[in-house]
N, C-alpha and C positions, 0 to 999 in steps of 0.2 A: 685448555690447550691439549691437543691430542698427543698420545704417546707415539714414539717411533715403532716401526715394525719390530717385533721381538727377534732377537738373533736366532731363535729356534725355528722361526718361520721360513719356509722355502720361498725362494724368489725364482720366478720364471722369466726368461729372456727369449724373445722370439726375433730371430734375425742374427746370423752369426758373421755379419760383415764387420768392418772396422768399428762402427759405433756399438753394435750389439755385443761384440766381444769385449769392448772396453767397459761397457756397463756390467757385464758378467764378471769381469775381473774386479771391479769396484765392490760389487755385492759380496763376492767370495772373500775378498780381503777383509771385509767388515764382519765376516763370521757366518754368513748365510750359506746354506746349501743351495746351489744354483742349478736349475734345469735349463739347459740351452738347446733351443730348437731352430732348425732352418729347413725349409722344404727342398733345398738343394741337397742331393744325396752326398753324404760325407762331409758337408760344410761344417756342421757342429763339431764333429770329431777333429777336423783340421784346426778349427778355432781353439778348441780346448788344448790341443798340443802346442799351438802358438802362444797361448796365454801362459802355459806352464814354462815355456822357454823364456818368455818375458819376465815372469816372476823369478826364475832362476838367475837371470841376468841382473835383476835388481838386488838379489841376495849377494851375488858375486861382487857388486859395487858397494856393498855395505849399507844399502838403503832399506834392506829388509832382512830380518833374521832368516837363515836357511830353513829352520823348522816351520816358520810362519809361511814362507813361500811354498813349501811342499804341502802344507795343510790347505792353503788357499786353492792351490791347483787341484787337489784331491776333492775339494768341495764342488767343483764344476762337473756336472754330469750331462753329457750329450743325451738327448732323448729324440725319439723319432715319430712322435705323434702328439697332437694337442691334448689328448686324453691324459698324458703324463703330467699335466699341470693341475690335476684334481686337488692336490694337497697344497698348492701355492697360496700364500697369503697376499702376494703382490706379483702381478705379471706385467712386464714392460715390453711393449712391442717396438722394434727398431727396424721395420721393413721399409719397402719402397715408399716414397713420398707421394702416395696416390690415395685420394679420399675414398674412392669406392673399394679399393683393395683393403685398406685399413678397416673400413666399416664391416666388410664381410668377415674379416678376421675376428673383430670384436664380437660379432654375433655368434660366431662359432665358439668363442671362448666362454661366453656367458652361460652356456648350457653345460660347460665342463667344470668350471671352478666353483668353489663354495660360495654361498650367498654373501658372505662377508669379505670376500677377496676384492682387492683393488685392481682395476685395470688401468694401466698407465700407458700413454703413448709418448714416444720421443719425437713427435713431429716438431719441425722447426717453424711451420707456417700455417698448417691446416687448422680449421676451426674445431675446437674441442666440442663445441655445441653440436656441430654437424656430425662429428664422429660418433657422439653418444646418442644422437636422435634415433628413435625406433627401438632402442634396447629396452628390456624389461626393467633394468635398474640403471638408468643413465646417471644417477647420482654418484656411482662409484667409478666413473670414468674421469680421468684427470690427465693433464699434460705434465710430463716429467722430462723437460728438454735439457739434455746434456749438451755440452759443446765439445767439438772434436779437436784433439784426442781426449776422450772422456776421462781416462785415468789421470791426466795432467791438468786440464783446465778445471778450475774449481766451481764455476757457476752452474747452477741448475735452476731453470725457470719452472716454477710450479704453477701451472696454468689451469684456471677454472673456467669451465663453460657455464652456460646459464643453469644447467641442471646439476652441476657438480656439488656434492654435499660438502659443506664447509669443514666438517670433521675429516673427510677424506683428504682434502687439500692440506689440512693441518697435519695429518698423519704422514703424508708424503713429504711435506716440508721438514718435519722432525726426523724422518728417516734419512733424507738427504744430508741433513746436518750430522746425524749419527754416523754416516758413511764418510765424514770428513769433507763434505762439500759445502758450498756457500749457497743456500737456497734463497730465492726471492719469490714472492707471490705476484702473479699477474692475471689479468682478466683476458679471456680469449678474444683477441682482436687481431687483425692482420699484422704479422711480424712480432707479436707479443711486445717485449720491451726492446731487446737488443737489435733484432733485425729491422725494427721500425726506426728507432732513434739513430742507428748507425748509418742510415742512408745518406745523411748530410755529409758525413766524412768523405764519401766518394763524390757526391753530386757537386759540392762546391769546388773541389779540385778539378773535376771535369769541366765545370763552367769556366774556370780560369784558363784551362788549356784551350777550350773552344774559342775564347777571346784572344788567345795568344799573349796572355799576360806574362807567361813564362813557359819553359818546357817542363816535361814531367820530372826530370832529374832535379831541377831547381825547386819545384813545388814540394817534392818528396823531402829534399834536404831541409827546407824551411820547416816543414811539419815535424820532422825528427829533431832538428837541432834548436829550434825555437819553441815549438809546441810540445816537445818531450814525448811525442807519440813513439811507440816502439818501431813502427814502420810507417813510411809515407803511403798515401792512398794508392798510388800507381803500382808500387812494388807489392803492396798487399793484394790488390786486385789480380796482379800477375800470379801471386802465390795461390790465392783462392781458386783462380780460374775465371777468366773474363766471361765465359759462358755462364758459369754459375752465378757470378755477381750480377750479371745482366738479367738473368732469369729471376733472381730474388727481387731485384729492384722492380722489374716489370710486374711480378706477381703482387707486390705490395701496392704499386701504383694502380693496378686494375682492381684490387680488392677494396681500395679506398675511392673507387669510382672516378679514377683519373684525376685525383687531386694533384695540382701542379707541384706541390711540395715533394712529391715522390717521382716526378717524371723522369724516365730514363734518358740517357744522353745518346745522341746520334754517334758520338765517338765510341761508345760501348758497342752499339749495334754494328758499326763498321769493323771493329776488331773481331767480333764474333764471325761476321760474314767472311772475313779474310782468313779465318782459322788461326788468328793470332790470339790464342787463348791463355798465353802466359808461360810459366815455367814448363808445364806439361807438354807443350808443343814446341818449346824452344824459342818462341817469339811472342811477345805481348806488347806492352808499352816499351819494353826493353828487349834487346837481343840476347838470348841465352845460349846461342850456338857456340860450338867449339872455337876458341880463340877470340870470341867477342869481348870487347871491353865496355863496361858500363860507362855511360857518359858522366862527366863531372857537372856539378851544378854551376850555374852562372854566378861568378864572384867578382866583385869590383876590384880593380887593381889598387895598390897602395896609394894612399893620399896623406897629405900632411895634416896633423891635428890642428884644430882651430885655436886661435889665440884666446877666445873667450866663449864660454857657454853659460847661459842663464836659464834658470828654471822660473818660468812665468806662471804664477798661480799654482794650483794644486789639483792633481788627478792621480789616480792609482798608477796608471801606465807611465805618465811623465815622471812621477816621483820614483818609480821603480827603476827606470832607465837612468835618471839622474844619480841615484845611489850607486849604480854600476860605474858610471863615469867617475864619480868621486873616488870610489874604491880603487880605480886605476890611476889615480893621481891627477886627474883633471880638476881644475878649480871650477866649481859650478856656483855662480852667484844666484841670488833670488830676487824676484821683482814681482809686482802685482800682475794679475792676469790681464791679457788683452780681451776686452769684452766680446770681440768677434770670434775669439778662439776659446772662450771659457769651456771647461773649468781650468785647464792647465796644459802647458806645452813647453818646449825647450827652444832656445835661440842659440845657434852656433854661428858666430861671426856674421850675424844679421840674417841667417837663414832660419825660417820658422820650421821647427821639427815637431810635427803635430801627431798625437796618437790616432791610430786608425779608428774611425767611427762610422764606416760605411760610405763615406763620401770620397770622391776622387780628390787628389791633391789640387787639381785644376779648379774644382768647385770650391774648395776651401780658399784658394788664392783669390778667386773672384769675390767670395763673400767678405774677405778681410781687406781686399785691395792691396795685397802684397804679392808680388810675382814669385818670390823665392820661397816656395813651400815644399817641404818633403814630408810625406806621411810615413810613420813607422808602425810595424806590425805588433800585435800582441805576442808576448812570450810567457811560457809557463812560469819561468823564474828568470827575471832579467839579470839576477846576480850570477847565474850559471850558464845561460844560453850561449851556444857557440856560434850562432848565426842569427841574423835578423834581416827581415825583408823590408825594403823601403820602396817608395814610388815618388817621383818628382812631378810637380806641375808642369804643364806644357811650356810655360814661359820661364821656367826656372833656369838660371844660368849655370854653366858647367862649374864655375867657381863655388856657387852656392851648394851644389850637390857634393862637391869635393869636401867642403867644410863638414858636412854631416858624415860622409863616409870616413873621413879622417878621425872624427870624434869616436865613432863606433869601433873603428879598427884599433884606436889607441886603448880602448877598453877591452880588447882581446876578442872582438867578434868579427867573423866573416860577414860581409855585406852582400846580399843578393838584391839587385835593383830590378824590379818588375815594371812592366808597362803600367801606366796610370789608369787602373781600373777601380771600380767601386769596391772597396774592401780588399784587404790583403789576406793571404791564405789562412793564417791561424785565427785571426779575428773573425772573419766571416764564417769559418767552419765552426768555431766554438759558439758563436751566436746562434747558428742554425741548430747545432746539437742541443743547446740549452732550450731553444724555442720548441723543438720537438719533444724534449723531455718534459717541459712545462705543460704542453698539451696533453701528454700521457697522464700526468698527475691530475690535471683539470678533469679529464674524462674518466678518472677512476680506474685506469688500467693498472696502476701501481702507485705505491707511496713514493714521496720524494726520496726517502732513504733507499728504497729498493731500486728505484731507477738509477740513482748514482752508483749503488753497489753493483748493479748488473753491468753497467758500462765499464766499471773499473775491473771487475773480476771476470767478465765474459769476453771483453775485447781489449783488455789491458790499457785502457785510457789512463793517463797520469792523474786525473782528477775527475770526479763525477761532473757532468755538465751543469747541473744545478748549483753545485758547490763552486764551480768555476765562475758561473755568472755572479754569484754572491761575492766572490773575491774581486772581480772586476768592478762590480757595482751594477745593479740591475738597471738604473737609469741610463748608464752608458750603453749597456746591451740593448735596451729599448731603442735608444737613439740610432744605434748601428742598424738594427733591423728596419727602422723607419726610413733611414737614408737609402738602404739597399732597395726597399720597396719603391721609393720615389724614383730612384735611378733607373731600375729595370722595368717598372710599371707592371710587375708580376705579383699575382696573389700568393705566389710561393713564399714570399717574405712577409706575409701578414703576421701580425703579432699574436702569439698565444695569449688568451685572456689573462692568465696568471702573470705574464710578463707585463702586459698593459697595466694591470692594477698595481703590482709591486713596483714597477718602474716609475709610476706616477707618484707613489707615496714614499719611495726609498726603502721599502721593505725587502726582505730576503725570500728567495724561492724555496730554500730548504726549511723554512719555518713550518 
């Protein structure tokens, strides 16, 4: 195992924008002397002054000792030529995301720095292999992808190209850990870990909106209040910028030779064409103009609780919801499972309340010969979720829907009824996140541990997608993807080989 960069070693940072300044601040706080360069006249000096102000503010809030703040600020030295990096043990570039520009910079750097110096790039999507190609020592080029804002978000993807020396990647991994970050190893492929696996978080929501299953506010509320995600997909896209999100999605899609799993949405394209880029323009999926009021999610009106609820058979989702109902004082009886609905579901005054498995409620009703079927969504924790999405079969009676709504409301949950589409928001999103994560593991892009860690610490998911699949049960996840593929007839829902294997045997993805 390689050692971290010694604290006595100089660190060079090229690019004094928000990301470069953030990286410089991290390295300086870790005890390194930092040489900060930007080809824009005065940019490095301005960034150093801003970092000093930030550090002083942290000290004023008690988050940093005043002496430490002053010392860290003093360790950042603006420089005005690449030749000033001659003594650096590690140089991190955080310049414009352009392959040719970055390659030219790396070629200039390699004749300046010492033979043993590491050249790291903060690229979020460019090939490390391509960036290193043509250099005399391509083995010392490695990705060191911080997330914005770098001083706050803990994840660092340490990305190895074909030529990257294993000891170089190990040293950068150890250095990131020494700087208080959470590093993960990744192989250089489009999107690395996070920007690849996270595409499903947006694409499934966009698919639901495209089908008019629900509006953006309802989908966002369900993803937050049932899925326990920090933000819903539409509010997150508005915060990131719809132009940026669309560009990243398009880039990954093109890099994977138009794999339908990464296909962008027409809805994204239209928002960008209209200039509705999100918060920065005052309009995206939501209106952020002065006096604008954000829309409320669709919520069912109050309904009477059912007289009888029965848990038929056993499944993780049905048992989780049954426990919530019991905790709220509803009597939940038990009975054997209906073979047509195995492995488990609930019955509320004759209405079948079935866990989402990628089928429509109407398809389930046809399969079991019972018209009154309501499908309920996945929740991160049924014991605590504040909202749950449901969908009713086309032939389901109003009284049957009311029985289900009344039961969930009695347990303290708001109920959002969606149109009867294949898969509800949390279930289909988690299934596709896990499917992509499983493919990343199969292809050797990262370990199961690092994939889950990256998604939790890089984009604040409540649980790693592979661990979530294990919690649901891989066979149920496999069935969900199979049903989605059958319903839509799209290769986008094809099973990752790891899920196909473990789903058939009952094994776990995190093993």
